[in-house]
N, C-alpha and C positions, 0 to 999 in steps of 0.2 A: 504493500500500500504506500509506504514511504517513497519507493521508487516511482510509483505512478504519480504521486504528488510532485516529486522533483521534476519529472518529465513535463507535466502540465505547466508548472511555473516557468521552466526553461523555454518552453515553446508557446507560451501564452499569446504573444503577439501574432505568431504565425497561425495559431488555431483561430483566433478572432478574425484575422484577415480572410482565411479560407471560408469560415462560416458566414461572414458577411457577403462574400462573393457568391456563395451557394444560395443565399437568400435572394440576392439580385437576380440570379438565373431563374429561380423559381417564380419570381414576380414576372419576369419576361415570358415564362412559359404560360402564364395565365393570360397575358396580353396577345401573344403570338402563338399560332399553332405550330407545334413541332411536327413536321411532316413525316419524319422517320427517325429511328434511333441513330445516334452517332455510334460508330464502330471504332474501337481502339485495339490495336494489335501490339502485344509485347513480344519482343524476340531478342536474340543476342546470345552472348557467350554463356556457357554453363557456369552456374554459381555466381552470376553477376547480380543476383538479388531481385530478379523480376517477379518471382512467385510471391515473395514477401511484400513487394510493392503492390501487386495486384490485390492481395488480401487487404492491405491498408487502404487502398483507393476504394475498393468495393464497400468496406465497412463505413468509411466516411460518407460516401454517396448515399448509401441506404439510410444511415442515421440522420441525414439532412434532407430526406424527402424525395430522393430519386429512385426510380425503378430500374434495377440493373439485372443483367444476365451475364454470368461468367461462363465462357466455354472452356471445357477441359483441355488440357494439353494433350494433343493426339499422339505425340511420340510415346508417351508413357503407356498407352493402351494399344499400340500398333501390334498386329499379329505377325508382322515381319520381324524376324529376330536379328538379322544382319544390318546394322546401321550404316555400313559402308556400301550396301547395295542400293543403287538408285531407286529400286522399287519401294524401299522403306520411305524415302522422302516423297515419292509420288503418292504413296498412300496417305501420309500425314498431310500433304498439301491439299489433295482433293477432299479429304475428310474435313479439313478446316473450312474449305470453300463451301462444302455441303452444309455444315453446321451454321455458318453465317447466313447463307441463303435461306435456310429453314427458319431461322429467327426473324429475318427481315420479312419473310412471307407471313409469319404469325403476327408481326406488328402491323402489316398492311391489313390483316383480317381482324384487327381489334385488340390484340394482346397489348397490354400497357407496358411498354419498354422504352425507357429513355436512353439507356446506354448499354451497348454490348461490348464486353471485354473478351478478347480472344488471346488465350495463352499460346502464342506462336500461331502463324498463319501463312499468308501469302509472302510477305517480305522475308520471313524466316526461311521459307522454302527456297527463295532466290539465293539466300546466303549459302544454304547447304548444297544447292545445285552447283554453285560456283566452286565450292570446296571439293565436291566429288569430281568435278572436271579437272581440278589441279592435281588430284590424287590418281588421275587416269582411271577412275571408275566409271567415267561417262565420256562419250565421244562429243566432239564439237557439235555434230549434227543433233544429237539428243539434247544437249544443253540448249541450243537455240530453239528447238521445238518446244521443250518443256517450259523454258522461261517465257516464251511468247504465250503459251497456254496460261501460265500463272498470271500474266498481266493483261489478259483479255479484259476490255473495258467493262463488260457486263457484270463481273464480280469485283474487279479491282476498284471500281467506282465506289463501292460500299465502304472502303477503308478511309476513314477521316483523319486518323492520327496514328502514327507508328512510333513506338518507343524502342530504340535499339540500345540494349544494355551491353556494356563491354566491361571487361575486367582483365587485368594482366594474368597470364597463364599461371604464374607463381601464386598469386592471391587466390585464383580459382581452385587450385589444388589444395592450398592450405585450408580454404573453407570447406572443401569436399571432405577432407579427412580429419577435421577438427574434432568431430564427435563420433568417429567410427573406430572400431576395434580391429582395424586391418590397414595395412599399407599397400596391399595389392592393387594395382591400377586396372581400371576398365579400359576398353578399346578407345575411348575418346579422351578420358582424363589422363593425358600424357602431355608433358610440356611442349614437345615438338608438334603434336597434333593440334593442341590449343593455339599455338602460335600460327600455324598454317590457317586454322579456321578464323582466327582474329583478322588476319590479312584478307581473307575472303569476305568477311563482314564489311571491312572498310572499303574494299573494291566495289562491293554491292551497293553501298551507300553512295559512292561516287557515280555509279552508273544509273541507279534507279531512283535516286532522291527526287528527281523532277517528275517521276511518274506518279508520285503520291502527293496528296494535298499538304500534309505536314509530317515531317520526319524529325524526331528529336533524338539526338545521340547523347547518351549518358554514360560516362565512365565512372564506375562505382568503386574503383580500386582503393581510393583514399577518402571515400565519402561514408558518412554514417547513414544507416538505413532511414532514419527519421528525416534527414535532409533530402534524401532521394524521394521519399514519399511526399514531402511538401512540394518539391519541384514538379512532380508528376501530377499531383492533385490540382495545383494551381493552373498548370497549362491545360489540363482537361476541362476545368471549369471555364477557362477563357475561350476554348474552342466551342464549347456548348453555347456560351453566351453569344459568340460571333455567329453561330448558325441560327440562333433565334432572331438576331437582328438581320433579317433577310436582305441579301444584296441581289439586285436584279440588273439585267442588261439594259443598256440605253445607247443611243447614237445621237450626237449633237445634230440639230436640224441644219446647222451650217455646213455639215460634212456630207449631206445627201440631198439630191434633187429628186422630188417625187411629184407625180401628177395624180389627180383624182381618179379613183378606180384601179384597174389592173395595170401594173407596171411591168416592164420587161426585166426579168431577173438578171440577165447578162449585162444589161446597161448599168445597173446599180450595184452589181456584185462586189466590186472593189470598194465602194463606199461602205458596205456593210461590215467590212473588216475593221472599221474604225470604232467598233463597239467597245464599251467598257462596262464595269460594274460599280454600283454604289448602293448605299442604304436605300431601301424601298421608299421611305418617306421623302428622302431628298430627291429621288428621281421623279416621283409622282407629283411633287409640288413645283417642278421646274418645267414651264411650258416650252422651253428651248430644247428639251430632250424628247426624242421619239423612242418609245419602248417596243422593240421587236417581239412579236408574240408568235411563236411557232404553233401552227394549228394543223389538224388533220380533218379533212372532209371525208366521211366514211360512208360508202355505199355498199349495198349488197352485191353479190357476185354478178347478178344480171344488170346491175346499175339502173334498176327501175324503182329503187327505194333508197332513202337516205336516213342515216342515224340522226335522231334529234335528241338533244338534252336540254335541261333547264337547270340553272344554278339555284341553290338555296339562298334564302334571304341572308343567312349568316355568313355566306361566303362572298357576297358582293355588296358593295355600298349602293345606296339608293341613287347615287349619281352615275353609277356605271352604265354604259350603253347596253350591257348584258342583263341588267336587272329586270326580272320579270319576263324576259323574252325567251322564245323557243329558238335554240341555237342549232345551226346545221353544221357544227364543227366541235371538236374538242381540242384543248391545248391550254397553254399558259405561259407565264413569264419565263424568260431565260434566267437561271440562277447560277451563281458563281460555281456551285458544285458541279454544274454541267460541263464545265471546261476543265480539261486536264492540262497541265503545263506544257506538255509536248504538242498540244493542239492550239496553243495560244494564237490569237489573231487569225483563226480559221473559223469564220462565222458559220459556214455550212455545217461543219462537224459539230460545233457547239449547239446549233439549232436542232440538229437531228438528235443529239443526246437529250436535249430538253424535251422534244416531242415524244421520244420513246419513254422517257421517265413519266411525263404527264399522262400518256395513254395507260401506263401501268397503274399510276396513282388514281386517276379519275375514273376509268372504266374497267380496269383490271385485265388488260390484254397486253401481251408481249408482241410487238410488231417491229420488224426491221424495215426501214424506209430507204435503204441505200440506193435502190434502183429507180427512184422516182425523182422527177424534175420539179422543183418548187415553183409556185407562183407568188406574186407580191401584190398585196391589196392595201390601199390607203384611201380613207374616206373622211378627209378633214372637214368637209362641208356639214357634217352632222354634229359639229360642236367641238368644244375645247378638248374634251376627253378623247373623242375620236381622232383629233389631230395629233394626239400624243401617242397613238398606238399604230403599229404597222404589222399587218398579218403576213407571215411567211408560211405559205400553206402547201400541203401535199394532198392529193386525192388518192385515197387507197380503197381497196375492196376487201370486204370481210364477209364470211358466211353469216347470214343473219340468224342462224340457229346457234351460233357460238354464244356460250353463256358469258354475260358481262357481270362484272363485280363493281357496281357503281359506288363511289366514295360517298358515304352518307352525309359527311360534312359539306362536301362540295356540290353534290348533284341530287336533285329530287328523284326519289326512287321510282322504279318501274312497277307501279301497282294501281289497281282500280282503273279510273279513267285517265290517269296521267299519261301524257305522251312522251315524257322524259324517259330516255333509255330504250326507245322503240325505233325500229326501222319503219318509216312511213313512206307510202307511195307518193309520187308527185301529184297524182290525181287527188289523193286524200288531202295533201297540203293545200292544193288549190281550193277544194271544197271548204276547208277550215278557214282559209283566207277570205274567200268570197262570201261566205255566210256571215262574215263580220262578227265572229265570236270574240270580238275584242282582241284578236290575235294580231300582233305586229312584229315582224322580224326586225332585228337591228340591222345596221348597214352592211355588215360583212355577209350575213346570210342572204340578203337581197342580191348583193353583187355576185355571190356564189351561184345563185339560181340563174341570174341573167347572163352570166358569162360562161358557165360550164354545163348547165342543164336546160338551156333554152329549148332544145329539141324534145325534152321530156314534158314540157309545159305547153298548155294551149296558148294561142295567140291572145285570148282575152286575159288570161292570168298574167302573161308577160306585160301587157298594156297596163294592167292594174298595178303591177309591181313598179313599173316605170313612173306611173302617176303618183304612187305612194312615195317613191324615191324622191320625187321633186318636192315633197313636203316633209323633210327629215325631222322636223321638230314635233310631229305628231307622236303621241306616246300612249296608245291604247294597248292594254294587255290584260290578260286574265291569269291570276296566279294559280288557278286550278288546272291549267293545261299541263 
């Protein structure tokens, strides 16, 4: 008990700092929706203290109101006995990827998780693959194939923060045998092996640091465990805080020339690469910024029906052009997490990443849009809000029998007489519109119908859309649709 009191007194200022920061983050969580858990990976040299740090971090987070999930170290349960065999590392790598993806899927389906902590994972696998190559246990070809597999964006994007723990080989061995009644060495716990592995870790950091959003290198050789725990907890809270203060993409209006309606993508393509990210409040309050919104127009396979959705009141402001409207597209803002460092200033790659994420989050489908050409849509005449948003769109086909998993927070559910989440024929859309059931499409949906599905609509419907388009300030809608 005396030791506990001494520790508390010695670290009182640090504890107060961390608890205050944790309180700030929890307040932000109430104001801003955390769209997904943050994922933290711990990896590095044996006996560098990562397991103790994981336990310390997890305990702090839980006692300060966060929902955590700690994934077990896969190497300790691997059925492959030979750690020098590449198959051992392939097993641990794929097992970690599977566990993270499973947890992310559970979170998307309602499980309350703020933070996922992975004890070794993708970055750790990269370190061991490199070491195996230096030991001639793996060919250059195998190394290239497996590292490319490990860094596929589909799962690499989940990793928000990597802690790489390092310790000198001498200290590692000293810690290993401090409480053991044997001096016999294992296959890895040898000075020369640990030295070689440490070099592989450093080389991996140099090569792959830019592939991950944040990589923290911590040498614990001469550090106390409590100091390491403080450093890790502080940076974890700061990352979570940064994620809650959402940063979205924008393009200065001075950098791009646009016209009303459909714009030629190739003409403005180079201007789009001038995009940047800033806090959402800052971007949305600046009328000199245009916010690019990647969207997907989704038809059935026969292209005679179109998927319609409607946003919930809680997910849109009353000033939003989307408020109360039946939308003929799905999509959302570009977020900083959609951009990996190696794709910086490549607008199309980031926009595709955004849209694929949005489709998964909003309607629960996984769809690759690599083979589709985008269109550009701008409707500034509909008001200030419309002048601040630019649609970057793709038209895709989907089997209408495919089950959708609509985000309950974002989208009105497919039930009863609701049209949200349904594939609706163009004939039915026309009937709904002409019957004046207080239905009014917002500007992008009108332009989508007029420019891409004119042949699916009657001449009368088209004329009515054009007439309605000429009076953009009308705002009739029915929230029961």
